[in-house]
C-alpha positions in Angstrom: 34.8 73.2 59.9 35.3 76.5 60.6 33.1 79.1 59.2 34.1 81.3 56.2 34.9 84.9 56.8 31.9 86.7 54.6 33.2 88.8 51.6 33.1 92.4 52.0 29.7 94.0 50.4 30.2 94.8 46.6 29.4 98.4 46.9 32.3 99.0 49.8 35.3 99.9 47.3 38.9 98.2 48.2 41.5 100.6 49.5 45.2 99.4 48.6 47.9 101.7 49.4 51.5 101.0 48.2 54.1 101.8 50.7 57.7 101.2 50.8 58.9 98.6 53.3 62.0 100.1 54.2 60.7 103.2 54.9 57.8 101.6 56.9 60.4 99.9 59.0 62.4 102.7 59.7 59.6 104.9 60.8 58.4 102.1 63.1 61.8 101.5 64.4 62.2 105.1 65.3 58.7 105.1 67.3 60.0 102.2 69.0 63.1 103.4 69.9 61.8 106.9 71.2 59.2 104.9 73.1 61.8 102.7 74.7 64.3 105.8 75.4 61.8 107.9 76.7 59.1 106.0 78.5 60.7 103.0 79.6 64.7 102.9 79.8 66.5 106.3 80.6 65.6 108.2 83.6 64.9 112.2 83.8 68.2 114.0 85.0 66.3 116.1 87.4 64.8 113.8 89.6 66.9 110.6 88.4 63.6 108.1 88.2 62.0 106.6 85.1 58.3 106.7 84.3 57.8 103.9 86.1 59.6 104.8 89.3 57.9 108.4 89.1 54.7 106.6 88.8 54.8 104.0 91.5 55.9 107.0 94.1 53.0 109.5 92.6 50.5 106.6 93.0 51.8 105.7 96.7 51.6 109.3 97.3 47.8 109.7 96.0 47.0 106.5 98.2 48.4 107.9 101.3 51.1 105.4 102.0 53.1 107.6 104.1 55.8 106.1 106.6 53.7 106.9 109.6 50.7 104.6 107.8 50.3 101.0 107.7 51.8 99.0 105.0 49.5 97.9 102.0 49.9 94.8 99.7 52.2 95.5 96.8 49.6 93.9 94.7 47.4 96.9 95.5 50.1 99.4 94.9 50.7 97.5 91.4 47.0 97.8 90.3 46.7 101.2 91.3 49.9 102.4 89.1 48.8 100.0 86.6 45.1 101.1 86.3 46.1 104.6 86.1 49.5 105.9 85.0 51.8 103.0 83.8 50.0 100.9 80.6 52.4 98.0 81.0 52.3 94.7 82.8 52.2 94.0 86.4 55.9 92.3 86.5 57.7 95.6 85.2 55.6 97.3 88.0 56.5 95.0 90.5 59.9 94.6 89.7 60.8 98.3 89.7 59.0 98.8 93.3 61.3 95.9 94.3 64.6 97.3 93.4 63.4 100.7 95.4 62.9 98.9 98.2 66.3 97.0 98.5 69.0 98.5 100.7 71.5 96.8 98.7 70.9 97.8 95.5 69.5 101.7 96.7 71.8 103.7 98.7 68.5 105.6 100.0 65.6 103.4 99.4 62.3 105.0 98.2 60.0 102.2 99.4 59.9 100.6 102.9 58.9 97.1 102.2 57.4 94.4 104.6 58.2 91.1 103.7 60.7 89.0 101.2 62.1 91.6 98.9 64.8 89.3 97.7 68.5 89.8 98.5 71.6 89.4 96.4 71.1 85.8 95.6 67.6 85.2 95.4 64.5 86.5 93.9 61.5 88.6 95.9 58.3 86.9 96.8 55.0 87.6 94.8 53.6 90.8 94.7 50.7 89.1 96.9 53.0 88.1 99.7 54.6 91.5 100.1 53.6 94.8 101.5 55.0 98.6 100.8 54.7 101.9 102.1 56.7 104.9 101.4 60.0 105.6 102.8 60.9 108.9 104.4 63.0 109.3 101.6 60.3 109.1 99.1 58.4 112.1 100.9 61.5 114.5 99.8 60.6 113.4 96.1 57.1 114.1 96.3 57.1 117.2 98.6 55.6 120.5 97.4 53.4 118.6 94.6 50.5 120.6 95.8 51.9 123.7 95.1 52.5 123.9 91.6 56.1 123.1 91.4 56.5 120.7 88.4 54.3 120.7 85.3 51.9 118.1 84.9 50.6 116.0 82.2 47.7 113.6 81.0 47.9 110.1 81.5 48.0 107.4 79.2 44.2 107.6 78.1 43.9 111.5 79.1 41.7 110.7 82.0 44.2 111.8 84.8 46.8 114.1 84.9 50.4 112.8 86.5 53.6 114.9 87.2 56.3 115.1 84.6 58.7 115.2 86.8 59.1 115.1 91.0 60.1 118.0 92.9 63.2 115.8 94.2 64.5 117.6 97.4 67.7 115.8 96.9 69.9 114.6 93.7 68.4 111.4 93.5 70.1 110.5 90.3 73.5 110.6 91.7 72.5 109.2 95.2 70.9 106.0 94.3 72.6 105.8 90.7 70.5 103.8 88.1 70.9 100.9 85.0 68.7 100.6 81.8 69.6 99.5 78.3 67.3 101.4 75.6 67.6 101.2 72.0 71.4 102.0 70.6 72.3 103.4 73.8 72.4 102.2 77.9 73.1 104.1 81.2 74.9 102.7 84.5 75.7 105.2 87.1 76.8 103.9 90.9 75.3 105.2 94.0 77.0 107.9 96.0 76.9 109.2 99.4 73.9 111.9 100.1 76.0 114.1 102.3 78.8 114.3 99.8 76.3 115.1 97.0 74.7 117.7 98.7 77.7 119.3 99.5 78.8 119.6 96.1 75.5 121.0 94.9 75.5 123.7 97.6 79.0 124.5 96.5 78.4 124.7 93.0 75.2 127.0 93.7 77.5 129.5 95.2 80.3 129.1 92.8 78.7 128.1 89.3 82.1 128.7 87.7 83.7 125.9 90.0 86.4 123.1 88.8 85.7 119.7 88.7 88.7 119.1 91.0 86.8 121.5 93.7 83.9 119.3 93.6 85.6 116.0 93.7 86.6 117.6 97.2 83.2 116.8 98.1 82.5 113.8 95.9 85.6 111.8 95.8 83.9 108.8 94.7 81.0 106.3 94.4 79.6 105.1 97.9 78.1 101.7 97.3 75.3 100.3 99.2 77.2 97.7 100.8 80.3 99.4 101.5 83.3 97.1 99.7 86.5 99.2 98.7 86.7 100.8 95.0 90.5 100.2 94.3 92.2 103.1 91.5 90.7 106.3 91.1 91.7 107.1 87.9 88.2 105.8 86.3 86.3 107.7 88.3 88.0 111.1 87.7 87.4 110.2 83.7 83.5 109.4 84.2 83.1 112.5 86.6 84.7 114.5 83.5 83.5 112.7 80.4 80.6 110.6 81.7 82.4 107.5 80.9 84.9 105.5 82.9 85.5 102.2 84.7 86.7 101.2 88.5 87.2 98.1 90.1 85.5 97.0 93.2 87.1 94.8 96.0 85.3 93.0 99.2 86.4 93.9 102.1 88.4 90.7 103.6 90.3 89.7 106.6 92.5 87.4 107.8 91.7 85.6 110.8 92.3 82.3 112.8 88.7 80.5 112.0 90.1 77.5 113.9 92.8 76.7 116.4 95.4 75.9 113.9 93.8 77.5 110.5 93.7 81.1 109.2 91.0 81.9 107.0 89.9 84.8 104.6 86.7 86.5 106.2 84.9 88.6 103.7 82.6 91.1 105.6 81.3 93.6 102.4 81.2 92.3 98.6 81.4 94.3 95.5 78.2 96.1 94.5 75.5 93.6 93.7 77.5 90.5 94.1 76.1 87.9 96.5 77.7 85.4 98.9 76.3 82.2 97.1 77.6 83.4 93.8 81.3 83.9 95.2 81.2 80.6 96.9 79.8 78.7 93.6 83.0 80.6 91.8 85.3 79.6 94.3 84.5 75.6 94.3 84.3 76.0 90.4 87.7 77.1 90.7 89.2 74.6 93.2 87.3 71.7 91.1 88.6 73.0 88.0 92.8 73.1 89.7 92.5 77.1 89.2 93.0 77.6 93.0 94.9 75.8 95.6 95.2 76.3 99.7 91.2 76.6 100.0 89.9 74.0 102.2 86.3 75.1 102.8 83.8 77.6 101.9 81.5 78.7 104.5 78.5 81.1 104.5 77.7 82.6 108.2 75.4 85.4 107.2 72.7 86.6 108.8 70.2 88.9 109.5 71.9 90.1 113.1 75.6 89.8 112.0 75.4 90.7 108.4 77.7 89.2 105.6 80.3 86.8 106.7 81.6 84.6 104.5 84.4 82.4 105.6 87.0 81.0 103.2 89.5 78.2 105.2 92.8 77.9 104.1 95.3 74.9 104.1 97.7 75.0 106.8 101.0 76.3 105.0 99.5 78.5 102.5 99.7 82.1 102.3 96.8 83.6 103.0 97.5 86.9 100.7 98.7 85.0 97.9 95.3 83.1 98.1 93.2 86.3 98.5 95.0 87.7 95.0 94.4 84.6 93.1 90.6 85.3 94.3 90.5 88.8 93.6 91.6 87.4 89.8 89.5 84.2 89.7 86.0 85.4 91.6 83.6 88.0 91.8 85.6 89.6 95.0 87.0 91.7 92.7 84.7 93.1 90.0 84.9 96.0 87.7 81.7 98.8 87.3 81.6 100.7 84.0 80.2 104.0 84.4 77.9 105.6 81.5 76.0 108.4 82.8 73.5 108.8 80.2 70.2 110.8 81.1 67.4 113.0 80.0 67.8 116.5 79.5 65.2 118.3 78.2 63.8 115.0 76.4 67.2 114.5 74.9 69.7 111.6 75.9 72.9 113.1 77.3 76.2 112.0 78.5 77.4 114.0 81.3 80.0 114.4 83.8 79.7 115.2 87.7 79.3 118.9 87.0 76.8 118.7 84.5 74.7 116.3 86.6 74.7 118.6 89.2 74.3 121.4 87.2 70.8 120.2 85.7 69.8 119.3 89.3 70.6 122.7 90.9 68.9 124.4 88.1 65.6 122.4 88.2 65.8 122.7 92.2 65.9 126.5 91.6 63.1 126.4 89.2 61.1 124.4 91.7 61.6 126.5 94.7 60.9 129.7 92.7 57.6 127.8 91.3 56.6 127.1 95.1 57.4 130.5 96.3 55.1 132.2 93.6 52.3 129.7 94.6 52.5 130.5 98.4 52.9 134.4 97.9 49.4 134.0 95.6 48.0 131.8 98.3 49.4 134.4 101.2 48.1 137.4 98.9 44.5 135.8 98.3 44.3 135.1 102.1 45.1 138.7 103.1 42.7 140.1 100.7 40.0 138.0 102.2 41.2 139.0 105.5 41.0 142.6 104.9 37.6 142.5 103.6 36.2 140.7 106.8 38.2 143.6 108.7 36.1 146.1 107.0 33.1 144.0 107.6 33.5 143.7 111.7 34.2 147.4 111.7 31.1 148.3 110.1 29.5 144.7 111.3 25.4 146.7 111.9 25.6 148.0 108.5 26.8 144.8 106.7 23.8 142.9 108.4 21.5 146.0 107.7 22.4 145.6 103.8 22.0 141.7 104.1 18.8 141.6 105.8 16.9 144.4 103.4 18.4 142.3 100.4 16.0 140.3 98.5 18.4 137.5 97.8 22.0 136.3 98.2 23.0 137.9 94.7 21.7 141.2 95.4 23.5 140.9 99.2 26.7 140.3 97.4 26.5 143.5 94.7 25.4 145.7 97.5 28.0 144.6 99.8 30.6 145.2 96.9 29.3 149.0 96.0 28.6 149.9 99.6 32.3 149.0 101.2 33.9 148.9 98.0 35.0 145.1 98.3 35.7 142.6 95.5 33.4 139.8 94.6 35.8 137.2 96.4 35.6 139.3 99.9 31.7 139.7 99.6 31.3 136.3 99.1 33.4 135.0 102.1 31.6 137.8 104.1 28.4 136.3 103.4 29.7 133.0 104.2 30.7 134.3 107.7 30.0 132.4 110.9 28.2 134.3 113.8 31.1 133.4 116.1 33.8 135.4 114.3 32.2 138.5 115.0 33.6 138.6 118.4 36.3 140.9 119.9 38.5 138.3 119.9 38.0 137.2 116.3 38.9 140.6 115.5 42.1 140.7 117.4 43.1 137.1 115.8 42.4 138.8 112.2 44.6 141.6 113.0 47.2 139.3 113.9 46.9 137.0 111.0 47.0 140.5 108.8 50.3 141.3 110.0 51.8 137.6 109.9 50.4 137.4 106.2 52.0 141.0 105.3 55.1 139.4 106.8 54.9 136.4 104.8 54.5 138.1 101.7 57.0 140.6 102.1 59.8 137.8 102.6 58.3 135.8 99.6 58.5 138.5 97.4 62.1 139.5 98.8 62.9 135.7 97.4 61.6 136.2 93.9 63.2 139.6 93.6 66.6 138.3 94.8 68.4 135.4 93.1 71.2 135.2 95.5 68.2 134.8 98.5 66.7 132.0 96.2 69.5 130.3 96.0 70.2 130.8 99.7 67.0 129.2 100.2 67.8 126.1 98.2 71.1 125.7 99.5 69.6 126.0 103.2 67.0 123.4 102.4 69.3 120.8 100.6 71.5 121.1 104.1 68.7 120.0 106.0 68.4 117.2 103.9 71.4 116.1 104.2 71.6 116.5 108.2 68.6 114.6 108.5 69.0 111.6 105.9 72.8 111.8 105.5 74.9 108.3 106.6 78.8 107.7 106.8 80.5 106.7 104.0 80.8 102.9 103.3 82.7 102.3 100.5 86.5 102.8 101.1 88.5 104.6 98.3 92.0 103.3 97.5 94.6 105.4 95.0 95.6 101.6 94.2 95.6 97.8 95.4 99.7 98.1 96.1 101.7 95.5 95.0 99.6 92.5 94.0 101.0 88.6 94.6 102.1 88.2 91.2 102.2 84.6 89.7 105.5 83.8 90.4 104.7 84.8 94.2 104.8 81.5 96.4 101.2 80.3 97.7 103.1 78.4 100.8 105.1 81.1 102.3 108.9 80.8 103.3 110.1 81.4 106.8 112.1 84.8 105.9 112.9 87.2 108.3 110.6 90.0 108.7 109.8 93.1 111.4 106.5 93.1 113.2 105.3 97.2 113.4 102.7 98.3 115.5 101.6 102.0 115.0 99.9 104.7 117.3 96.6 104.0 115.8 96.6 100.4 116.6 97.7 99.0 113.2 99.6 95.8 112.5 101.4 94.9 109.8 104.9 92.9 108.8 107.4 94.0 106.6 108.2 92.0 103.4 111.9 91.1 104.6 114.3 91.3 107.5 115.5 95.1 106.8 115.2 97.1 110.0 112.2 99.6 109.9 114.8 101.7 111.8 116.9 103.1 108.9 114.6 106.1 108.6 114.0 107.1 112.2 110.8 105.8 112.5 109.2 108.3 110.0 106.8 106.5 108.6 104.8 108.0 105.3 101.4 107.4 107.6 101.1 107.1 111.2 104.0 106.7 113.9 105.9 103.5 114.5 105.7 103.1 118.2 107.1 99.4 118.2 108.9 97.0 116.1 109.7 93.3 116.7 112.4 91.3 114.5 110.8 87.8 114.0 110.2 85.6 111.0 107.3 85.0 108.6 106.4 81.5 109.9 107.2 82.9 113.7 105.4 84.4 116.6 105.1 87.9 118.4 103.5 89.2 121.5 101.0 92.1 122.1 101.3 93.1 125.7 97.6 94.9 126.8 96.7 97.6 129.3 94.9 94.8 131.6 98.5 93.1 131.9 98.2 90.2 129.6 99.8 89.1 126.9 98.7 87.7 123.4 100.7 85.2 121.4 100.0 85.6 117.5 101.6 84.2 114.3 103.4 86.9 112.2 101.8 84.9 108.9 98.9 86.6 109.5 99.3 90.3 109.2 99.2 91.9 105.9 102.3 92.5 104.6 103.7 95.7 103.6 105.1 96.2 99.8 108.9 97.7 99.6 108.5 101.7 99.8 111.8 102.4 99.9 113.1 103.9 103.2 109.2 104.8 105.0 106.7 101.8 105.7 103.6 102.7 105.4 100.9 101.4 107.7 97.9 102.5 106.3 97.8 99.4 104.4 97.7 97.5 108.1 95.2 95.7 109.7 93.7 96.7 113.2 94.7 95.2 115.9 91.1 94.3 116.9 91.0 91.6 114.1 93.5 89.8 115.9 92.7 90.7 119.3 89.7 90.7 121.6 89.8 93.3 123.9 87.7 94.4 126.5 86.0 98.2 126.4 88.5 99.6 128.1 91.6 97.5 127.6 94.2 98.8 124.6 97.1 97.3 122.7 100.5 98.9 124.3 103.4 97.6 122.8 104.9 94.1 121.0 107.4 91.8 122.5 109.5 89.2 121.4 108.8 85.4 123.1 112.3 84.3 122.7 113.6 83.0 126.0 117.4 84.1 125.6 117.1 87.6 126.2 116.3 90.3 129.3 112.7 89.6 128.4 110.4 93.1 128.9 109.4 95.6 131.9 106.2 97.0 132.5 104.4 99.9 134.6 101.5 100.5 136.1 99.3 103.6 136.7 99.8 103.1 140.5 103.7 103.1 140.3 104.0 99.9 140.3 107.3 98.2 137.8 107.7 94.5 136.8 110.3 92.9 135.0 108.8 89.6 133.7 110.8 86.4 133.7 111.5 84.9 129.8 110.3 81.4 130.6 106.9 82.8 128.8 104.2 79.8 128.2 103.0 78.2 124.9 99.4 79.5 125.7 97.8 81.8 123.5 96.9 84.2 126.0 98.6 84.3 129.8 99.1 87.0 132.6 102.3 89.2 133.0 101.4 90.7 136.1 98.7 90.5 138.9 97.0 93.7 139.3 95.3 95.1 142.1 92.1 96.2 141.7 91.5 99.3 139.8 95.0 99.4 138.9 96.2 98.9 134.5 99.2 99.0 132.9 100.2 102.2 131.5 103.4 101.4 129.6 105.8 98.2 128.4 109.0 98.0 126.6 111.2 95.5 125.6 114.7 95.3 126.9 117.2 94.6 124.2 120.7 94.4 126.5 119.5 94.8 129.7 121.2 98.2 130.5 118.5 100.4 129.4 116.9 103.1 132.4 113.2 102.5 133.0 111.2 105.7 132.9 108.0 106.8 134.5 106.2 110.1 134.1 103.1 111.2 136.1 100.0 113.4 136.1 101.8 115.9 138.6 104.7 116.4 136.4 106.9 114.2 137.8 109.8 112.0 135.8 111.8 109.6 137.4 114.5 107.0 135.9 116.9 104.5 137.1 118.7 101.5 135.9 116.5 98.6 134.9 118.6 96.4 136.6 117.5 97.5 139.8 114.3 95.3 139.2 114.6 91.7 139.6 112.9 89.6 137.2 109.7 88.3 138.5 107.5 85.3 137.6 104.2 86.0 135.6 101.7 85.7 139.0 103.8 88.4 140.7 102.8 92.2 141.5 105.9 93.7 141.1 107.7 95.9 143.1 107.6 99.9 144.0 108.5 101.9 140.8 107.9 105.5 142.1 106.8 107.5 144.8 103.2 109.2 144.2 101.5 111.9 145.9 97.7 111.3 146.8 95.8 112.2 143.5 98.5 111.4 141.0 98.5 108.5 138.7 101.4 107.0 136.3 100.7 108.4 132.6 104.0 106.8 130.6 106.1 104.2 131.0 109.3 103.1 129.1 112.8 102.1 128.4 115.4 104.0 126.9 119.1 103.8 126.0 120.8 106.1 128.5 123.8 106.5 126.3 121.6 107.6 123.0 120.4 111.2 121.9 116.9 110.9 124.0 114.0 113.5 124.4 111.5 114.2 126.6 108.3 115.3 125.1 105.5 116.5 127.5 102.1 118.3 127.3 100.0 120.0 129.9 96.3 120.8 130.2 93.5 121.2 132.6 91.9 118.2 133.9 88.4 119.3 133.7 88.8 119.5 129.9 87.3 116.5 128.0 90.3 113.7 126.9 91.2 114.1 123.4 90.0 117.6 122.9 92.5 120.1 124.2 96.7 119.6 122.6 97.4 121.7 126.0 101.3 123.5 126.1 103.7 121.3 124.6 107.6 121.2 125.3 110.6 119.1 124.3 113.2 118.5 126.8 116.8 117.0 126.4 116.7 113.7 128.5 120.3 114.2 129.9 118.5 117.3 131.8 116.8 115.0 134.1 119.0 113.3 136.9 118.9 109.5 137.5 117.4 108.8 140.7 116.5 105.3 142.7 113.5 103.5 142.5 110.7 103.9 144.6 111.7 107.8 144.9 109.8 110.6 144.0 111.2 112.2 140.8 112.1 115.8 139.6 109.8 118.3 137.7 109.6 117.5 134.0 107.3 120.5 133.2 106.1 123.8 134.7 101.7 124.5 134.8 101.0 127.8 133.5 97.3 129.4 134.5 94.5 127.0 133.6 96.8 123.8 133.8 96.9 121.4 136.4 98.0 118.0 135.0 99.9 116.7 132.4 97.9 115.1 129.4 100.5 113.5 127.7 104.6 112.5 127.9 106.9 110.4 126.3 110.6 109.8 126.7 113.0 108.2 123.9 115.1 108.7 120.8 115.5 112.2 119.5 114.5 110.9 115.9 110.5 111.4 117.3 107.5 111.6 115.1 104.2 112.4 117.0 101.0 111.6 115.4 97.1 112.4 115.5 94.6 110.1 116.4 93.7 109.6 112.8 97.7 109.0 112.1 98.4 112.3 110.6 101.7 113.8 111.3 102.2 116.5 114.3 105.0 118.6 114.5 107.1 118.8 117.6 108.7 122.1 118.7 112.3 122.1 119.2 114.1 121.3 122.4 114.7 123.7 125.1 117.4 123.4 127.5 115.2 123.7 130.6 113.5 120.2 132.1 110.7 122.2 134.2 110.1 125.1 131.9 106.6 125.8 130.4 105.2 124.5 127.0 103.8 126.2 123.6 100.6 126.0 123.0 99.6 123.7 120.5 96.1 122.8 118.3 96.4 119.2 117.6 96.0 116.4 120.0 98.9 113.8 120.1 98.0 110.2 119.9 101.4 108.8 120.1 105.0 109.2 119.6 107.3 106.8 117.5 111.1 106.5 117.0 112.5 103.3 116.4 
């Protein structure tokens, strides 16, 4: 039987207070809410950290766990944080530490973890099995703590001091984002690109009244650690304006040939915080419940070497693009992200847009640099004061020694030094502590040099404190250095819209409708949604220039000719379909050639050809001046050789012959142009090496080969430059001339001059011949204007700033 609790002594009066339960519950709930909001759930807008993250970084800083030191057990860090600064459970501390070490959760990780810190689908190992130290980015968060840059507050038991906020040399809240659930409120902020955010912060420093649109030129949208695509930017602008908005993230996918006879959807990037196992499980559930059709298997081939690779194999006869649209709708391959920018400003939770968030940070950073400058100024002044006193002592060293020797004790000596030499107490104490080796002549020179340097440094620091513009320049320059040292390219692709999604009525099995396969100057492939020729607008695409177009069917095939003289047979069904867009196809919605064809490092795709046997076939020309027409008995193999090239030679151009009456055109580096009828070249088998097409002098090479209709309105575009310039750096002098100014000559002759070189020019860097409806584009697909045609075939060009990557005219 348990012992009874003894009754209180009779001489102690009982104290009973009547309280209102409603008031007590209200007060207790408010205190709890305040504690959750301030001490646990919401980050500070200045350094972007919650208290637990800030305490972890400060403890690791105090432990000396720098990036150049060895890792220590995570449990040791957790114990240090829990014992000194964070009076909560070890699991909460370790979870926070783990997140700071996960590259898929943080755009710029703050902890360098060693061991199993988890994945998108699995949790981390226990703290006793993992090790940690500060990442390089974490040093930027704590640098300057010893220079009175931020206030310090007592820890939970008033035994130690901890920083109220970290100095934060970059806008961590925007760069790494955050998530948290408080009482009655929550925060969810996506990560951003460091270089973009710093660019916006620097612009705000010098233009405080700038608009949101100006800032969004630097920060167009979030940059998620795993990459992927953001579809639709309206919600992002709403979030940057009001602090709340929603956007959709999509996986990065491509349609590839996963087996010899089957297509597949290959996923290489997933939406933010979505793992491949979760996606695969959702796909299997949808297939079993009959919500998804056309999927044969799902295989996760992800590894540490090659990264994420989730292969979704499509059944034969199903449209991969239609299946992909269903996957977006039914699985986490497309997710929504709700932005709620809530953070603490002066201890109060506030919902802020992009400009407000940046303003809070830059104001804080200016204050940090001002406090640091004042601290450094005080230290320099203290040191200068001591150096000046020491110089006085060295100048009168004999008298100083006499005063010290004749004094009874150190206190008397200090007082006499202060009165005799008019020194301060600090100077006198420093002289008494002087080492004899400092009395040399060389030491005096060192002190005088140090005195000059200190005065210059003090003058510079005082100038910074006296001039706000100079202070802002210092802050801006430091931010620029951080961006240069730690910035990385953008990973997430921003898309204005998702294009035209496949509706419920879109057939999963693709009908064999007519279509056109298109190739752009930047190497993008796509097919049209119908059989309408893309030549209706003269080849002027909204983006990029179309350099080749072949008519086929959705289930048909086409060929790609490469500079190595080989032809690749590919199915049109694999290509992305361009949505109907009026008269101008937009090839920015296409896919790179490299997704469908393995190219050698020095091999490029030249043009598209039809693989039909009933036609004149195609012709190609090489750099050494060889021309060849290939017979149309194409093999059924996926890859075959179109010409037997000699060592060192390569194909520079290929052209599909529509009627066989075309003229073949050569343009050389020494500004010669030759064209002759295609019927002068007899068709040859695939193993043949061709025949002489143009006669070349020593040192010259062919830079263009193509075919034109002699009865059409054609032009010749040439650009001259210097052979010593790096390729792609100088657009040269550009000239456009009518094609009819160039007389036809026989095969294997030398041609006629097509361009007159000016001073400093010795070679043609670009040449092209084709229809007058020509459109030039740069390497990024941007349009480049062409000058008006001149009547001189051998005239000189006009200077141009852009570098032409290709010309298309269908």
